[in-house]
N, C-alpha and C positions, 0 to 999 in steps of 0.2 A: 736060411741065412744066405745073404747075397755076398757079403764081404766082412772080413774081420781084420781090423787094424786100428791105429790111432787116426783121429781126424786129419792130422797133418799129413800122414803117409797116404791115406785114402785120397786126399786132395791132390797130392802129387801124382798118384797113379791114374786118376780119372779125369783130371782137368788138363786142358791144353794151354791155358793161360795162367800167368802169375799176376797177382794183384798187390799193389802197394798203396799206402797212404803217404802223401807228401804234404807237409805244412811248410809254406814258404812266405816270406815277407816281400811284398812288392805289388806292383800294379797287375791286376788280374789279366787284363788283355795282353800285356807283354809276357807274362809268365805263360799264358796259354799259347801264344805264338811260339815260344821257345820249345815247349813240350810237344806241341803238334808237329814241329819240324823234325822231330827225332823219328827215324825209320823204325818200324816195328811196333809202334804204339797201336793197340787195338781198341782201347777205350780210354777216354779222358774226360773227367767231369769235376767241376767244383762242387764240394760237399758242404762247406761251411766257412764262416769268417769269424775271426775274433780280433778286434782292433785292426791292425795292418796285416795280420797273418791270414792266409787262405789255405784251407785243407782241400786237397785234390785226391780223387781216386784215379789210379792209372793202372791199366792192364796191358800186358804184352805177352807174346808167345813165350812159353816156359823155356824153350831152348835158347832164347836170346835174353840173358839177364841184363836188363837195361838200367839197373839201379845206379851203377857207376856213371854211366853216360848222362842220366838225368841229373844226378847231383853235381857233376862237373859242369854241365851246361848251365844250370841255374847259378851256381856259385861263380862261374866264369863271367857271367853277365852282371854280377853284383847283387844277386838275390839270395839272401841268407836262408838256409834251410833249418827250420827249427825242429823238424821231425821227419824221419823217413823210416817206415816200418812195413813189414810184410803183412798182408791180410790173409789169414787162413779162412777157408770156408767153414761154416758151422756144420755140426753133425747133421742138422736138419737139411741143409742145402745138399750135402753129399747123399743122404738118404733119398731125397726127392730125385736127384739125378740118376742114382742107381736103379730105383724102382721104375722111373720113366723109361730107361734103356731096356730093362727086363720086360716091360709090358708093351714095348714098341711105341712109347710116347702117348699112350691112351690115357 
């Protein structure tokens, strides 16, 4: 046994980054520029589109909770946020990370 806990707690213990999904309405290029201008973003990618809404995956260092900054930045520029939610790692993702670390990434 490598670790025992809930997936959410294991994710917090073993991951440096937090990941969120944000769905916003607006022009993709303009929303991208706003998000990319926020300090601390480590990953930003569009994941899907439904009508005028675009879903993005955003990652940032766990110690800098950027959810408020992201939502304020988008809403302040007139881009409605339809959804903002945390993305927990799957149990499989956590297992792979733990086993990789124990075996030296082999």
